C-alpha positions as CSV (number, residue, x, y, z in Angstrom):
1,M,0.0,0.0,0.0
2,F,2.9,2.4,0.7
3,E,6.7,2.2,0.8
4,N,9.7,4.6,1.1
5,E,13.4,4.2,1.9
6,S,12.8,3.6,5.6
7,G,9.5,1.7,5.9
8,Y,6.4,0.2,4.3
9,I,2.7,-0.7,4.9
10,N,1.9,-4.3,4.2
11,D,-1.4,-5.9,2.9
12,E,-2.7,-6.2,6.5
13,N,-2.3,-2.4,7.0
14,R,0.7,-2.8,9.4
15,L,3.5,-0.3,9.3
16,V,6.9,-1.9,9.4
17,Q,10.5,-0.5,9.6
18,K,12.9,-1.7,6.9
19,D,15.9,-3.7,8.0
20,N,19.1,-1.7,8.3
21,T,22.8,-2.5,9.0
22,F,22.4,-2.5,12.8
23,F,19.1,-4.2,13.5
24,K,16.1,-5.9,11.8
25,G,13.0,-3.7,11.3
26,R,10.2,-3.6,13.8
27,E,6.4,-3.4,13.4
28,L,5.3,0.0,14.5
29,G,1.5,-0.6,14.6
30,K,-1.6,-1.0,12.5
31,V,-2.6,1.9,10.3
32,N,-6.0,3.1,9.1
33,P,-5.8,3.1,5.3
34,A,-7.4,6.5,5.2
35,K,-4.7,8.0,7.4
36,V,-1.5,6.6,5.9
37,E,0.1,10.0,5.2
38,E,-0.6,11.2,8.7
39,A,0.9,8.1,10.2
40,M,4.1,8.3,8.1
41,E,4.5,12.0,8.9
42,Y,4.2,11.2,12.6
43,F,6.9,8.6,12.6
44,K,9.2,10.9,10.4
45,Q,8.9,13.7,13.0
46,S,9.7,11.1,15.7
47,F,12.9,10.3,13.9
48,E,13.8,14.0,13.6
49,Q,13.3,14.5,17.4
50,L,15.4,11.3,18.0
51,N,18.2,12.8,15.7
52,G,18.2,16.0,17.8
53,Y,18.3,14.1,21.0
54,V,21.3,12.0,19.8
55,D,23.2,15.1,18.8
56,K,22.7,16.7,22.3
57,V,23.8,13.5,24.0
58,L,26.9,13.1,21.8
59,K,28.0,16.7,22.7
60,I,27.6,15.9,26.4
61,I,29.6,12.7,26.0
62,D,32.3,14.5,24.0
63,A,32.7,17.0,26.8
64,S,33.2,14.4,29.4
65,S,36.7,13.3,30.5
66,D,35.5,9.9,31.9
67,K,36.3,7.6,29.0
68,Q,34.6,4.5,30.6
69,G,31.6,6.6,31.3
70,Q,31.6,7.8,27.7
71,L,31.6,4.2,26.5
72,N,28.8,3.2,28.8
73,K,26.6,6.2,27.7
74,L,27.2,5.4,24.1
75,E,26.0,1.8,24.6
76,V,22.9,3.0,26.4
77,L,22.3,5.5,23.6
78,K,22.6,2.8,20.9
79,Q,20.0,0.7,22.7
80,E,17.6,3.6,22.9
81,I,17.9,4.3,19.2
82,T,17.3,0.6,18.2
83,Q,14.1,0.5,20.3
84,S,12.7,3.8,19.0
85,D,9.4,3.9,17.1
86,A,10.4,6.1,14.2
87,L,11.1,6.1,10.4
88,G,14.4,7.5,9.1
89,D,18.0,6.8,8.2
90,F,19.0,4.7,11.1
91,D,22.2,3.6,9.4
92,T,23.6,7.2,9.5
93,L,22.2,7.9,13.0
94,L,23.7,4.8,14.5
95,G,26.9,5.3,12.5
96,K,27.5,8.5,14.5
97,V,27.3,6.5,17.8
98,T,29.4,3.6,16.7
99,G,32.1,5.9,15.2
100,R,32.4,7.8,18.5
101,K,32.6,4.5,20.4
102,E,35.4,3.1,18.2
103,T,37.4,6.4,18.5
104,I,37.1,6.4,22.3
105,S,37.9,2.7,22.6
106,A,41.1,3.2,20.5
107,N,42.4,6.0,22.7
108,F,41.2,4.4,25.9
109,A,43.0,1.0,25.8
110,N,46.8,0.3,26.1
111,A,48.4,-2.4,24.1
112,D,47.6,-5.0,26.8
113,G,44.0,-3.9,26.7
114,T,44.1,-2.1,30.1
115,P,42.7,1.5,30.3
116,S,45.3,4.1,29.5
117,E,43.9,6.5,32.0
118,K,41.6,6.5,35.0
119,P,38.2,8.1,34.8
120,A,38.3,11.6,36.2
121,D,36.9,12.1,39.7
122,P,35.2,15.4,39.9
123,A,36.3,15.7,43.5
124,S,40.0,15.6,42.4
125,I,39.9,18.6,40.0
126,P,42.7,21.2,40.2
127,T,43.3,23.0,43.5
128,A,42.7,26.6,44.2
129,D,46.4,27.5,43.5
130,E,45.8,26.3,39.9
131,R,42.6,28.4,39.5
132,D,42.4,32.2,39.2
133,E,38.8,32.3,40.7
134,L,36.8,30.1,43.0
135,P,33.0,29.8,42.5
136,P,30.8,30.0,45.5
137,M,29.5,26.7,47.0
138,P,25.8,27.4,46.2
139,E,26.4,26.5,42.6
140,F,27.4,23.0,43.5
141,E,24.4,22.8,46.0
142,E,22.1,23.9,43.2
143,I,23.4,21.1,41.0
144,V,22.8,18.6,43.8
145,T,19.3,19.9,44.5
146,K,18.4,19.6,40.8
147,A,19.8,16.1,40.6
148,E,17.8,15.0,43.6
149,S,14.6,16.3,42.1
150,L,15.4,14.6,38.8
151,S,16.1,11.2,40.5
152,A,12.3,10.6,40.9
153,G,11.5,11.5,37.2
154,S,10.0,9.0,34.7
155,D,10.9,10.8,31.5
156,W,13.8,8.5,31.0
157,Q,15.4,10.1,27.9
158,Y,15.0,13.7,29.2
159,T,16.2,12.9,32.7
160,G,19.2,11.0,31.5
161,L,20.2,13.9,29.3
162,E,19.7,16.3,32.2
163,F,22.0,14.3,34.4
164,D,24.7,14.3,31.8
165,N,24.3,18.1,31.5
166,L,24.6,18.5,35.3
167,R,27.7,16.3,35.4
168,L,29.3,18.4,32.6
169,K,28.4,21.6,34.5
170,W,29.9,20.2,37.7
171,E,33.2,19.4,35.9
172,K,33.5,22.9,34.4
173,L,33.1,24.6,37.8
174,P,36.3,25.7,39.6
175,V,37.2,23.5,42.6
176,P,36.6,25.3,45.9
177,E,38.9,25.0,48.9
178,Q,36.3,23.2,51.0
179,K,37.2,19.7,49.8
180,D,35.3,17.9,52.5
181,A,32.1,19.8,51.8
182,L,32.6,19.3,48.1
183,S,33.1,15.6,48.6
184,K,29.8,15.3,50.6
185,L,27.9,17.2,47.9
186,W,29.4,15.0,45.2
187,G,28.2,11.9,47.2
188,K,24.7,13.3,47.2
189,F,24.9,13.9,43.5
190,K,26.1,10.4,42.8
191,A,23.4,9.0,45.1
192,A,20.7,10.9,43.2
193,E,22.2,9.8,39.8
194,D,22.5,6.1,41.0
195,T,18.8,6.2,42.1
196,Y,17.7,7.5,38.7
197,Y,19.7,4.8,36.8
198,R,18.6,2.1,39.1
199,R,15.0,3.1,38.6
200,R,15.5,3.3,34.9
201,T,17.1,-0.2,34.8
202,E,14.1,-1.5,36.9
203,Y,11.7,0.1,34.4
204,Q,13.5,-1.3,31.4
205,N,13.5,-4.8,33.0
206,Q,9.8,-4.4,33.7
207,Q,9.2,-3.5,30.1
208,R,11.2,-6.5,28.9
209,E,9.2,-8.7,31.2
210,K,5.9,-7.1,30.1
211,R,6.9,-7.7,26.4
212,Q,7.7,-11.3,27.2
213,M,4.4,-11.7,29.1
214,N,2.5,-10.2,26.1
215,L,4.3,-12.6,23.9
216,E,3.2,-15.5,26.0
217,K,-0.4,-14.2,26.1
218,R,-0.4,-14.0,22.3
219,Q,1.0,-17.5,22.2
220,L,-2.0,-18.8,24.2
221,I,-4.3,-17.0,21.8
222,L,-2.4,-18.5,18.9
223,D,-2.8,-22.0,20.4
224,K,-6.5,-21.5,20.9
225,F,-6.9,-20.4,17.3
226,Q,-4.8,-23.4,16.1
227,K,-7.1,-25.8,18.1
228,L,-10.2,-24.2,16.6
229,V,-8.8,-24.6,13.1
230,D,-7.6,-28.2,13.8
231,N,-11.1,-29.1,15.0
232,K,-12.6,-27.5,11.9
233,K,-14.9,-25.2,13.7
234,W,-15.6,-23.1,10.7
235,Q,-18.9,-21.9,12.1
236,A,-17.1,-20.1,15.0
237,T,-17.1,-16.6,13.3
238,D,-17.8,-14.7,16.5
239,E,-15.2,-16.6,18.4
240,V,-12.6,-15.8,15.7
241,K,-13.6,-12.1,15.8
242,S,-13.0,-12.1,19.6
243,I,-9.6,-13.8,19.1
244,Q,-8.7,-11.0,16.6
245,R,-9.7,-8.2,19.0
246,R,-7.6,-9.7,21.8
247,W,-4.7,-10.3,19.5
248,E,-4.7,-6.7,18.3
249,S,-5.1,-5.3,21.8
250,I,-1.7,-6.6,22.8
251,K,0.9,-3.9,21.8
252,K,4.3,-4.0,23.4
253,L,6.2,-7.0,22.2
254,P,9.7,-8.3,21.4
255,A,10.1,-7.5,17.7
256,D,11.5,-10.7,16.2
257,E,9.4,-13.1,18.1
258,A,6.2,-11.0,17.5
259,K,6.9,-11.1,13.8
260,K,7.0,-14.9,13.7
261,Q,3.7,-15.0,15.7
262,D,2.1,-12.5,13.2
263,V,3.0,-14.7,10.3
264,K,1.5,-17.8,12.0
265,F,-1.7,-15.8,13.0
266,E,-2.2,-14.6,9.5
267,E,-1.7,-18.1,8.1
268,L,-4.4,-19.5,10.5
269,L,-6.7,-16.6,9.6
270,G,-6.4,-17.3,5.9
271,V,-7.2,-21.0,6.5
272,F,-10.2,-20.1,8.6
273,D,-11.6,-17.5,6.2
274,K,-11.3,-19.9,3.2
275,N,-13.0,-22.8,5.0
276,K,-15.6,-20.5,6.5
277,V,-16.9,-19.6,3.1
278,E,-17.2,-23.2,2.1
279,Y,-18.9,-24.0,5.4
280,L,-21.4,-21.2,5.0
281,V,-22.3,-22.4,1.5
282,Q,-22.8,-26.0,2.8
283,T,-24.8,-24.8,5.8
284,R,-27.1,-22.7,3.6
285,Q,-27.7,-25.7,1.4
286,K,-28.4,-27.9,4.4
287,E,-30.8,-25.3,5.8
288,E,-32.7,-25.2,2.5
289,D,-32.9,-29.0,2.5
290,N,-34.2,-28.8,6.1
291,L,-36.8,-26.3,5.0
292,S,-38.0,-28.7,2.3
293,G,-38.2,-31.5,4.8
294,K,-40.2,-29.4,7.3
295,L,-42.6,-28.2,4.6
296,A,-43.2,-31.9,3.6
297,I,-44.1,-32.7,7.2
298,I,-46.6,-29.8,7.3
299,D,-48.1,-31.1,4.0
300,K,-48.5,-34.6,5.6
301,L,-50.1,-33.0,8.7
302,T,-52.5,-31.1,6.4
303,L,-53.4,-34.3,4.7
304,I,-54.2,-36.0,8.1
305,L,-56.4,-33.0,9.0
306,S,-58.4,-33.5,5.9
307,E,-59.2,-37.1,6.9
308,V,-60.4,-36.1,10.4
309,N,-64.2,-35.9,10.7
310,P,-67.1,-37.1,12.9
311,E,-66.9,-40.5,11.2
312,T,-63.2,-41.1,12.0
313,K,-62.5,-44.3,13.9
314,N,-58.8,-45.0,13.4
315,W,-57.6,-42.5,16.0
316,D,-54.8,-44.7,17.2
317,A,-53.3,-44.9,13.7
318,L,-53.7,-41.1,13.3
319,D,-52.1,-40.5,16.7
320,H,-49.2,-42.7,15.7
321,Q,-48.7,-40.8,12.4
322,V,-48.8,-37.4,14.2
323,E,-46.3,-38.6,16.8
324,E,-44.0,-39.9,14.1
325,L,-44.2,-36.6,12.2
326,S,-43.4,-34.7,15.4
327,R,-40.4,-37.0,16.0
328,Q,-39.2,-36.4,12.4
329,W,-39.6,-32.7,12.9
330,K,-37.3,-32.7,15.9
331,K,-34.6,-34.7,14.0
332,I,-34.5,-32.1,11.2
333,G,-32.1,-29.3,11.7
334,S,-32.5,-25.6,11.4
335,A,-34.2,-23.9,8.4
336,P,-33.0,-20.6,7.0
337,K,-33.3,-18.0,9.8
338,E,-35.6,-15.7,7.8
339,Q,-38.1,-18.5,7.4
340,S,-37.6,-20.5,10.6
341,N,-40.3,-18.8,12.7
342,Q,-42.9,-18.9,9.9
343,V,-42.5,-22.6,9.2
344,W,-42.6,-23.4,12.9
345,D,-45.9,-21.5,13.3
346,K,-47.4,-23.5,10.5
347,F,-46.4,-26.8,12.0
348,R,-47.6,-25.9,15.5
349,T,-50.9,-24.5,14.2
350,S,-51.5,-27.7,12.1
351,K,-50.7,-29.9,15.1
352,D,-52.9,-27.9,17.5
353,E,-55.7,-28.1,14.9
354,Y,-55.5,-31.9,14.9
355,F,-56.0,-32.1,18.6
356,V,-58.8,-29.6,18.5
357,R,-60.7,-31.8,16.0
358,K,-59.8,-35.0,17.9
359,L,-61.3,-33.4,21.1
360,E,-64.4,-32.5,19.0
361,F,-64.9,-35.9,17.3
362,N,-63.4,-38.5,19.7
363,P,-65.3,-39.0,23.0
364,A,-62.6,-41.3,24.3
365,Y,-60.0,-38.6,23.9
366,K,-62.2,-36.1,25.7
367,K,-62.5,-38.6,28.6
368,E,-58.7,-39.0,28.7
369,L,-58.3,-35.3,28.9
370,E,-60.8,-35.2,31.8
371,R,-58.9,-38.0,33.6
372,N,-55.6,-36.1,33.1
373,Y,-57.4,-33.0,34.5
374,Q,-58.5,-34.9,37.6
375,K,-54.9,-36.2,38.1
376,M,-53.4,-32.8,37.9
377,L,-56.2,-31.4,40.2
378,A,-55.3,-34.1,42.7
379,I,-51.6,-33.2,42.5
380,C,-52.5,-29.5,43.1
381,V,-54.5,-30.5,46.2
382,E,-51.7,-32.7,47.5
383,T,-49.1,-30.0,47.0
384,E,-51.2,-27.4,48.8
385,K,-51.5,-29.8,51.8
386,L,-47.8,-30.1,52.0
387,K,-47.5,-26.4,52.8
388,E,-48.6,-27.4,56.4
389,E,-46.4,-30.6,56.7
390,K,-44.3,-30.4,59.8
391,D,-41.6,-32.7,58.4
392,I,-40.2,-30.2,55.9
393,A,-37.5,-32.7,54.6
394,L,-40.2,-35.3,53.9
395,A,-42.4,-32.7,52.3
396,A,-39.6,-31.5,50.1
397,R,-39.0,-35.0,48.8
398,Q,-42.8,-35.4,48.1
399,V,-42.9,-32.1,46.2
400,N,-40.1,-33.3,43.9
401,I,-42.1,-36.6,43.4
402,L,-45.2,-34.6,42.5
403,H,-43.3,-32.5,40.0
404,K,-42.1,-35.7,38.3
405,K,-45.7,-37.1,38.3
406,W,-47.0,-33.8,36.8
407,K,-44.6,-34.1,33.8
408,K,-45.7,-37.6,33.0
409,I,-49.4,-36.6,32.8
410,G,-50.7,-36.1,29.3
411,P,-52.7,-33.1,28.0
412,V,-55.7,-31.6,29.6
413,P,-58.6,-29.5,28.2
414,Q,-57.1,-26.2,26.9
415,E,-59.2,-24.0,29.1
416,H,-57.8,-25.8,32.2
417,N,-54.2,-26.0,31.2
418,Q,-52.9,-22.6,32.4
419,P,-55.1,-22.3,35.5
420,L,-54.0,-25.7,36.6
421,W,-50.3,-24.9,36.1
422,D,-50.7,-21.6,37.9
423,R,-52.3,-23.3,40.9
424,F,-49.6,-26.0,41.0
425,K,-46.8,-23.5,40.6
426,T,-48.3,-21.2,43.3
427,A,-48.5,-24.1,45.8
428,S,-44.9,-25.2,44.9
429,D,-43.6,-21.6,45.3
430,E,-45.3,-21.2,48.6
431,F,-43.8,-24.4,49.9
432,N,-40.4,-23.5,48.6
433,K,-40.7,-20.1,50.3
434,R,-41.6,-21.8,53.6
435,K,-38.7,-24.2,53.0
436,E,-36.2,-21.4,52.6
437,E,-37.6,-19.6,55.7
438,N,-37.1,-22.8,57.7
439,I,-33.9,-24.0,56.0
440,D,-32.3,-24.6,59.4
441,V,-35.2,-26.8,60.4
442,L,-34.8,-28.7,57.1
443,R,-31.1,-29.2,57.6
444,D,-31.7,-30.5,61.1
445,Q,-34.3,-33.0,59.9
446,E,-32.1,-34.1,57.1
447,K,-29.2,-34.6,59.6
448,T,-31.5,-36.6,61.9
449,N,-32.6,-38.8,58.9
450,Y,-28.9,-39.2,58.0
451,E,-28.1,-40.5,61.5
452,T,-31.1,-42.9,61.4
453,K,-29.9,-44.3,58.0
454,K,-26.4,-44.6,59.4
455,A,-27.8,-46.8,62.2
456,L,-29.7,-48.9,59.7
457,C,-26.5,-49.3,57.7
458,E,-24.7,-50.6,60.8
459,Q,-27.5,-53.1,61.5
460,A,-27.4,-54.3,57.9
461,E,-23.7,-54.7,58.0
462,T,-24.0,-56.8,61.2
463,L,-26.8,-58.8,59.6
464,S,-24.7,-59.5,56.5
465,E,-22.5,-61.7,58.6
466,T,-25.2,-63.9,60.0
467,D,-25.4,-67.6,59.1
468,D,-29.2,-67.9,59.8
469,L,-30.1,-67.0,56.2
470,I,-33.9,-67.6,56.6
471,K,-34.2,-65.4,59.6
472,G,-31.7,-63.0,58.2
473,A,-33.8,-62.4,55.1
474,R,-36.8,-61.5,57.2
475,E,-34.7,-59.0,59.2
476,M,-33.1,-57.5,56.1
477,D,-36.6,-57.0,54.6
478,A,-37.6,-55.3,57.8
479,L,-34.6,-53.0,57.6
480,M,-35.5,-52.1,54.0
481,S,-39.0,-51.2,55.2
482,Q,-37.6,-48.9,57.8
483,W,-35.3,-47.4,55.3
484,K,-38.2,-46.5,53.0
485,E,-40.0,-44.7,55.9
486,V,-37.0,-42.5,56.7
487,G,-37.1,-39.0,55.1
488,P,-34.4,-37.5,52.8
489,V,-30.9,-36.9,53.9
490,P,-28.5,-34.0,52.9
491,K,-28.2,-34.2,49.1
492,N,-24.4,-34.5,49.1
493,K,-24.6,-37.6,51.4
494,S,-27.6,-39.3,49.8
495,G,-25.8,-41.4,47.2
496,K,-23.0,-42.4,49.6
497,I,-25.3,-43.6,52.5
498,W,-27.5,-45.6,50.0
499,R,-24.4,-47.3,48.5
500,R,-23.3,-48.3,52.0
501,F,-26.7,-49.8,52.8
502,K,-26.9,-51.5,49.4
503,K,-23.4,-52.9,49.8
504,A,-24.5,-54.6,53.1
505,M,-27.6,-56.1,51.4
506,D,-25.5,-57.3,48.5
507,V,-23.1,-59.1,50.8
508,F,-26.0,-60.8,52.6
509,Y,-27.9,-61.8,49.5
510,K,-24.8,-63.0,47.7
511,K,-24.0,-65.3,50.7
512,R,-27.7,-66.4,50.6
513,R,-27.6,-67.2,46.9
514,S,-24.4,-69.1,47.4
515,F,-26.0,-71.1,50.2
516,F,-29.0,-72.1,48.1
517,K,-26.7,-72.8,45.2
518,E,-25.0,-75.4,47.5
519,Q,-28.4,-76.7,48.4
520,R,-29.2,-77.1,44.8
521,E,-26.0,-79.1,44.3
522,D,-27.0,-81.2,47.3
523,Q,-30.4,-81.8,45.8
524,K,-28.8,-83.0,42.6
525,K,-26.7,-85.5,44.6
526,N,-29.8,-86.6,46.5
527,Y,-31.5,-87.2,43.2
528,E,-28.7,-89.4,42.0
529,D,-28.7,-91.3,45.4
530,K,-32.4,-92.0,45.1
531,K,-32.0,-93.2,41.5
532,K,-29.4,-95.8,42.9
533,V,-31.9,-96.9,45.5
534,I,-34.6,-97.4,42.8
535,E,-32.1,-99.5,40.8
536,E,-31.5,-101.7,43.8
537,I,-35.3,-102.1,44.3
538,N,-35.8,-103.0,40.6
539,Q,-33.2,-105.7,41.0
540,L,-35.2,-107.2,43.9
541,A,-38.1,-107.7,41.5
542,E,-36.1,-110.5,40.0
543,H,-35.3,-112.1,43.4
544,E,-35.9,-115.9,43.5
545,N,-37.8,-115.6,46.8
546,A,-40.6,-112.9,46.6
547,G,-41.2,-113.0,50.3
548,E,-37.6,-112.4,51.1
549,A,-37.5,-109.6,48.5
550,V,-40.3,-107.8,50.5
551,N,-38.1,-108.0,53.6
552,L,-35.1,-106.7,51.7
553,V,-37.1,-103.8,50.1
554,K,-38.1,-102.3,53.5
555,P,-34.6,-101.0,54.5
556,L,-34.3,-99.6,50.9
557,Q,-37.6,-97.8,51.4
558,E,-36.3,-96.4,54.7
559,K,-33.0,-95.4,53.0
560,F,-35.0,-93.6,50.2
561,N,-37.1,-91.6,52.7
562,K,-34.0,-90.5,54.6
563,I,-32.4,-89.0,51.6
564,G,-33.0,-85.3,51.5
565,F,-34.8,-83.1,49.0
566,V,-34.3,-83.4,45.2
567,P,-34.7,-80.6,42.6
568,I,-38.3,-79.5,42.5
569,K,-38.7,-80.3,38.8
570,K,-37.8,-83.9,39.4
571,K,-39.5,-84.5,42.7
572,D,-42.7,-86.0,41.3
573,S,-41.0,-88.1,38.6
574,I,-38.5,-89.7,41.0
575,Y,-41.2,-90.5,43.5
576,K,-43.3,-92.1,40.8
577,E,-40.4,-94.3,39.8
578,F,-39.8,-95.3,43.4
579,K,-43.5,-96.2,43.9
580,Q,-43.6,-98.2,40.8
581,A,-40.5,-100.2,41.7
582,C,-41.9,-100.9,45.2
583,D,-45.3,-101.9,43.8
584,V,-43.6,-104.5,41.5
585,V,-41.9,-106.2,44.5
586,Y,-45.1,-106.2,46.7
587,D,-47.4,-107.3,43.8
588,R,-45.2,-110.2,43.0
589,A,-45.2,-111.3,46.7
590,R,-49.0,-111.0,46.9
591,S,-49.4,-113.0,43.7
592,E,-47.4,-115.9,45.2
593,S,-49.3,-115.8,48.5
594,K,-52.5,-117.8,48.9
595,G,-54.1,-115.0,50.9
596,S,-56.1,-112.1,49.4
597,E,-54.2,-109.1,50.6
598,P,-55.3,-105.7,49.1
599,K,-53.0,-104.3,46.5
600,S,-50.6,-101.7,48.1
601,A,-50.8,-98.3,46.6
602,K,-47.8,-97.3,48.5
603,F,-44.6,-98.8,49.7
604,A,-45.7,-99.5,53.3
605,K,-45.8,-102.8,55.0
606,P,-48.0,-105.4,53.3
607,Q,-50.0,-105.8,56.5
608,E,-50.4,-102.1,57.3
609,S,-53.9,-100.9,58.2
610,N,-56.1,-98.5,56.3
611,T,-55.4,-95.8,59.0
612,T,-51.7,-96.1,58.5
613,R,-51.9,-95.9,54.8
614,K,-54.2,-92.8,55.1
615,L,-51.9,-91.1,57.5
616,G,-48.9,-91.8,55.4
617,S,-50.6,-90.5,52.2
618,E,-51.6,-87.3,53.9
619,I,-48.1,-86.8,55.2
620,H,-46.7,-87.3,51.8
621,K,-49.1,-84.8,50.3
622,L,-48.3,-82.2,52.9
623,K,-44.6,-82.7,52.3
624,K,-45.1,-82.0,48.6
625,E,-47.0,-78.9,49.4
626,C,-44.2,-77.8,51.8
627,D,-41.6,-78.3,49.1
628,K,-43.6,-76.2,46.8
629,L,-44.0,-73.4,49.3
630,N,-40.2,-73.5,50.1
631,D,-39.4,-73.1,46.5
632,E,-41.8,-70.2,46.2
633,I,-40.3,-68.4,49.2
634,L,-36.8,-69.0,47.9
635,H,-37.8,-67.6,44.4
636,F,-39.3,-64.5,45.8
637,D,-36.5,-63.9,48.4
638,D,-34.0,-64.1,45.5
639,Y,-36.0,-61.8,43.2
640,I,-36.6,-59.1,45.8
641,T,-32.9,-58.4,46.1
642,F,-32.8,-57.2,42.5
643,V,-35.6,-54.6,42.9
644,K,-34.0,-51.1,43.3
645,P,-35.7,-48.9,46.0
646,S,-37.7,-46.2,44.3
647,K,-41.4,-45.2,44.2
648,K,-42.4,-48.0,41.9
649,G,-39.7,-50.3,43.2
650,N,-40.9,-50.0,46.8
651,Q,-44.4,-50.8,45.8
652,L,-43.2,-53.9,44.0
653,R,-41.0,-54.9,47.0
654,D,-44.1,-54.6,49.2
655,Q,-46.1,-56.8,47.0
656,I,-43.4,-59.5,46.9
657,Q,-43.0,-59.3,50.6
658,D,-46.7,-59.9,51.2
659,K,-46.4,-63.0,49.1
660,I,-43.4,-64.2,51.0
661,D,-45.1,-63.6,54.4
662,S,-48.3,-65.5,53.2
663,A,-46.2,-68.4,51.9
664,R,-44.3,-68.7,55.2
665,E,-47.5,-68.6,57.2
666,K,-48.9,-71.5,55.1
667,L,-45.6,-73.4,55.4
668,E,-45.5,-73.2,59.2
669,G,-49.1,-74.4,59.3
670,K,-48.4,-77.4,57.1
671,Q,-45.2,-78.3,58.9
672,Q,-47.1,-78.3,62.2
673,R,-49.7,-80.5,60.6
674,I,-47.0,-83.0,59.4
675,E,-45.6,-83.2,63.0
676,D,-49.1,-83.9,64.4
677,L,-49.7,-86.6,61.8
678,R,-46.3,-88.2,62.4
679,R,-47.1,-88.4,66.1
680,E,-50.4,-90.0,65.3
681,L,-48.8,-92.5,62.9
682,D,-46.2,-93.5,65.5
683,K,-49.0,-94.1,68.0
684,V,-50.9,-96.3,65.5
685,E,-47.8,-98.4,64.7
686,D,-47.0,-98.8,68.4
687,D,-50.5,-100.1,69.1
688,A,-50.2,-102.5,66.2
């Protein structure tokens, strides 16, 4: 856009110094294209001022007799020139400085590199005998006073120049006779000068640190921009604008490193701008496609509306179609912004019209809305009652439950919709206000509930170690019932305390399942043992002496009966096999006998009485019923452990527990009856 012998403006409107013999050019700032000439003029004037400043400093340095001080000041001056924001002939300007430095260095060093003379000490200037006139002491005091006032200054170039002028002025004054007083004044001057240079050094260090910090800040911005580009977030236009603003707001920077960052930033900006255009084109096309899809859904809704009339019967099918169209609508993305609201209004109006007609032509739907209305009305009444509930913690939990119920209820008649919601919200707000006013009470109640649940956890943990698994199951169920009755605990402890209680239950029921698994293994073994007994009885059917076979079968019958339970599914079949095997032995013995003994239906003694057989048959029947009840209890006990406590889960657990309690009550009755029958049977056999 613009260029001259000392600088140029690049395509990004940034003004840059051209490289010279002594240093690489620096970026001076961003320029408004409409004010290029003004900006160039400003930096040219800055260079002219810098040139005048350098000439003044060089005169002061030339007048000094302190060679080392001259070299130090020339080095500081060189640094000031290279860091100046200006446009001009830096080669010539810095050439003046380097030339002076080379001349002084050549005269200053001996052949071995040591200084040829010591720096002059202003306190050691010629004595009064070597001077014609002596100045009054106030002139030195005036220099010291001016130096002390300058030491607190912050115009670093001006103040440094002034200190050089004061030092030169001091050196030109005749030396007074009061050497001690002069030495003290010189000490004050040096202290003021040292304070200034120390402060300037600290300032320059701070500026370097600030430039470095700014460089690091820009690197973070650059990293963020890089991540945005890597993730292909071409839609993030606003975010990129924000990144650009932050980038441009950071001014003071180390020149070389900043230039490298600028190159990288412009590269990322180019990549983003290129892909942003492609993204916007694709997005627009997708929005147009979405618009077409939404208009198609509205057309389908309109077609459904045309089919709705007083004769309509297929409401379930139409409802399904409307729900499916609503689902499809939600899946479709955004339409063009300028048409989005319009197309949404059409869809909503069409859908509302469908339900208006359904309400008009479908009596069942009208009844459903009325049922929903009654449900919501009941929730409103229940919520209003909770305003007076003393247990605020329990009421708070119930309010949350009622809100969940409310969300699950379907639509209500339009005229009741807003009034119902207003009533429910008012009741909820009033309760929440009361809850906030009694927050300390609520916290105390939650704390009490927490302690109660901790005690239940301790009981459950103790119970998890019991070996009486039948009794333990009843007690664990009782603990769960108590747990359900306890109100809420502090929210941040709710999950933890439940996990502790659940862990204790899991330990107990895992042990219980393991125990019954072992029982099932024992039952399988019992089944195999009973099969072996049946095989032995079957062999007796071929015994050469039928009477002796009967005597031999009796101990086998006793052995069979002593074997424990078998798997429930095989209990009837194994008993049937056993009975048939015994009947064969007894029937063969009867057929060989000349008597007319009745055929034995069971495997009792051949001479047993009708009373004995009747008692044995009833005992056997009751044992089968007990086995069935035991299996039922085990099944429900096992199942209840998998039901998670919740509103619905607690209801299901209660139902299962009722069945368990009923089965146990029946089992105890039948077991008592078996004992009574056995005592009666023993008495009959003893009498016989």
